[in-house]
PLY file of the C-alpha trace (Angstrom):
ply
format ascii 1.0
element vertex 182
property float x
property float y
property float z
element edge 181
property int vertex1
property int vertex2
end_header
24.93 42.73 -82.66
23.57 42.07 -79.17
23.55 38.57 -77.70
20.06 38.94 -76.22
17.58 37.80 -78.89
14.99 40.16 -77.45
17.12 43.28 -77.92
18.45 42.94 -81.47
17.29 45.10 -84.32
14.72 43.90 -86.83
17.35 44.02 -89.59
19.80 41.88 -87.59
17.02 39.45 -86.68
16.03 39.05 -90.33
19.64 38.56 -91.40
20.14 35.88 -88.74
16.94 34.14 -89.78
18.09 33.98 -93.40
21.56 32.71 -92.47
20.29 30.11 -90.01
17.65 28.92 -92.48
20.40 28.36 -95.05
22.48 26.46 -92.48
19.49 24.25 -91.62
18.90 23.48 -95.31
22.56 22.71 -96.05
23.12 20.54 -92.97
19.88 18.62 -93.52
20.86 17.97 -97.13
24.34 16.85 -96.05
22.78 14.35 -93.65
20.60 12.91 -96.43
23.48 12.79 -98.92
26.62 12.16 -96.86
30.11 12.61 -98.32
30.91 9.66 -100.54
27.23 8.98 -101.13
25.36 5.84 -100.19
25.72 2.28 -101.36
23.46 1.63 -104.34
23.42 -2.15 -103.83
24.21 -4.50 -100.98
27.92 -5.26 -100.84
28.90 -8.82 -99.96
32.12 -10.31 -98.66
34.20 -11.05 -101.80
36.09 -13.86 -100.05
32.97 -15.98 -99.68
31.73 -18.22 -102.41
28.06 -17.45 -102.18
25.11 -16.86 -104.45
22.62 -14.05 -104.26
19.12 -14.60 -105.58
17.71 -11.15 -106.51
14.14 -12.55 -106.37
14.54 -13.61 -102.75
15.95 -11.90 -99.69
17.33 -15.23 -98.48
20.95 -15.96 -99.31
24.04 -17.38 -97.66
26.27 -14.30 -98.09
27.79 -12.01 -95.48
26.67 -8.44 -96.10
29.48 -5.88 -95.72
27.32 -2.85 -96.54
23.59 -2.42 -97.04
22.12 -0.46 -99.93
21.21 3.06 -98.81
23.85 3.26 -96.07
26.77 5.67 -96.11
29.83 4.65 -98.07
32.05 6.84 -95.85
30.68 5.18 -92.71
31.69 1.73 -93.94
35.13 2.90 -95.10
36.16 5.51 -92.48
33.93 5.34 -89.40
35.82 7.95 -87.37
35.74 10.52 -90.18
32.06 9.82 -90.79
31.22 10.06 -87.08
33.13 13.36 -86.89
31.27 14.68 -89.93
27.87 13.64 -88.56
28.61 15.08 -85.12
29.66 18.53 -86.39
26.92 18.56 -89.04
24.33 17.72 -86.38
25.77 20.34 -84.04
25.52 22.98 -86.80
21.98 21.89 -87.61
20.90 22.05 -83.99
22.63 25.39 -83.37
20.83 26.86 -86.37
17.42 25.50 -85.36
17.87 26.70 -81.77
18.88 30.14 -83.07
15.70 30.28 -85.14
13.67 29.31 -82.08
15.26 31.96 -79.86
14.92 34.64 -82.53
11.22 33.89 -82.80
10.68 33.51 -79.05
8.41 36.55 -78.79
6.58 35.79 -82.03
2.86 35.09 -81.85
3.71 31.84 -83.68
6.22 30.58 -81.11
4.25 27.34 -80.47
4.12 26.52 -84.17
7.80 27.39 -84.51
8.70 25.10 -81.61
6.65 22.24 -83.06
8.29 22.77 -86.47
11.78 22.81 -85.00
11.23 19.66 -82.96
9.72 17.87 -85.97
12.65 19.01 -88.11
15.08 17.66 -85.48
13.28 14.30 -85.44
13.27 14.17 -89.25
16.99 14.94 -89.24
17.70 12.12 -86.77
15.54 9.74 -88.80
17.40 10.60 -92.00
20.79 10.14 -90.34
19.58 6.87 -88.86
18.55 5.71 -92.33
22.02 6.15 -93.87
24.15 4.64 -91.13
23.98 1.53 -88.99
21.92 2.17 -85.88
23.94 1.65 -82.73
23.65 3.03 -79.19
26.79 5.07 -79.91
25.09 6.66 -82.93
22.01 7.64 -80.95
24.09 8.97 -78.03
26.21 11.05 -80.41
23.16 12.47 -82.20
21.34 13.22 -78.94
24.40 14.98 -77.55
24.96 17.07 -80.68
21.28 18.01 -80.89
21.06 19.08 -77.25
24.40 20.93 -76.90
23.22 24.29 -78.34
20.23 24.27 -76.00
22.45 23.36 -73.03
24.89 26.16 -73.89
21.99 28.64 -74.03
20.57 27.50 -70.68
22.77 29.72 -68.42
21.76 32.85 -70.33
18.08 31.85 -70.11
18.38 31.34 -66.35
20.21 34.66 -65.95
17.59 36.44 -68.05
14.69 34.96 -66.05
16.36 36.05 -62.79
16.79 39.58 -64.16
13.11 39.67 -65.16
12.09 38.40 -61.73
14.19 41.07 -59.96
12.75 43.76 -62.24
9.21 42.62 -61.42
9.93 42.63 -57.70
11.24 46.20 -57.93
8.12 47.33 -59.82
5.67 45.83 -57.30
4.73 48.39 -54.61
5.82 47.19 -51.21
3.33 47.09 -48.34
3.83 49.79 -45.72
5.27 48.70 -42.38
2.62 48.02 -39.71
3.59 51.12 -37.68
3.02 53.49 -40.62
-0.32 51.93 -41.60
-1.99 53.04 -38.38
-0.57 56.60 -38.57
-3.04 57.85 -41.18
0 1
1 2
2 3
3 4
4 5
5 6
6 7
7 8
8 9
9 10
10 11
11 12
12 13
13 14
14 15
15 16
16 17
17 18
18 19
19 20
20 21
21 22
22 23
23 24
24 25
25 26
26 27
27 28
28 29
29 30
30 31
31 32
32 33
33 34
34 35
35 36
36 37
37 38
38 39
39 40
40 41
41 42
42 43
43 44
44 45
45 46
46 47
47 48
48 49
49 50
50 51
51 52
52 53
53 54
54 55
55 56
56 57
57 58
58 59
59 60
60 61
61 62
62 63
63 64
64 65
65 66
66 67
67 68
68 69
69 70
70 71
71 72
72 73
73 74
74 75
75 76
76 77
77 78
78 79
79 80
80 81
81 82
82 83
83 84
84 85
85 86
86 87
87 88
88 89
89 90
90 91
91 92
92 93
93 94
94 95
95 96
96 97
97 98
98 99
99 100
100 101
101 102
102 103
103 104
104 105
105 106
106 107
107 108
108 109
109 110
110 111
111 112
112 113
113 114
114 115
115 116
116 117
117 118
118 119
119 120
120 121
121 122
122 123
123 124
124 125
125 126
126 127
127 128
128 129
129 130
130 131
131 132
132 133
133 134
134 135
135 136
136 137
137 138
138 139
139 140
140 141
141 142
142 143
143 144
144 145
145 146
146 147
147 148
148 149
149 150
150 151
151 152
152 153
153 154
154 155
155 156
156 157
157 158
158 159
159 160
160 161
161 162
162 163
163 164
164 165
165 166
166 167
167 168
168 169
169 170
170 171
171 172
172 173
173 174
174 175
175 176
176 177
177 178
178 179
179 180
180 181
């Protein structure tokens, strides 16, 4: 299989689209339902003698974990951060592959909009199940952009090759001495 998305066969392109679509679906689902699940109720510090009034959001308790946040994040932050980083990297690599496979499609604008919206929805879902910190956002931004950054050198090389090919196809003007000879 060729590495240039413009020179692969239709069969290979379709196979890659199916595989990357499955990867996008699985990684998105894993972000919504992280390993260990999410807390179903707020978890309070058991050492405190406090009361929680379910009818009111006001209480004097220290919250250890909020309902809807990742259980794994509160119990093993490094493992959870590793999981989210590699899951996000796989998600982004799959969405960027879909984009590059459909680069010459007449629907490239719609594809790009869909991919960016999917990336934002992914980040929003991850942000919903873990505490939002600058480290979290930096990690997600890095993982989402890495596949595009890795592809950048090949895009630059390809655009230079296209530019050289165009320059070779353009007829050159005759030198001034030869123009007057006719």
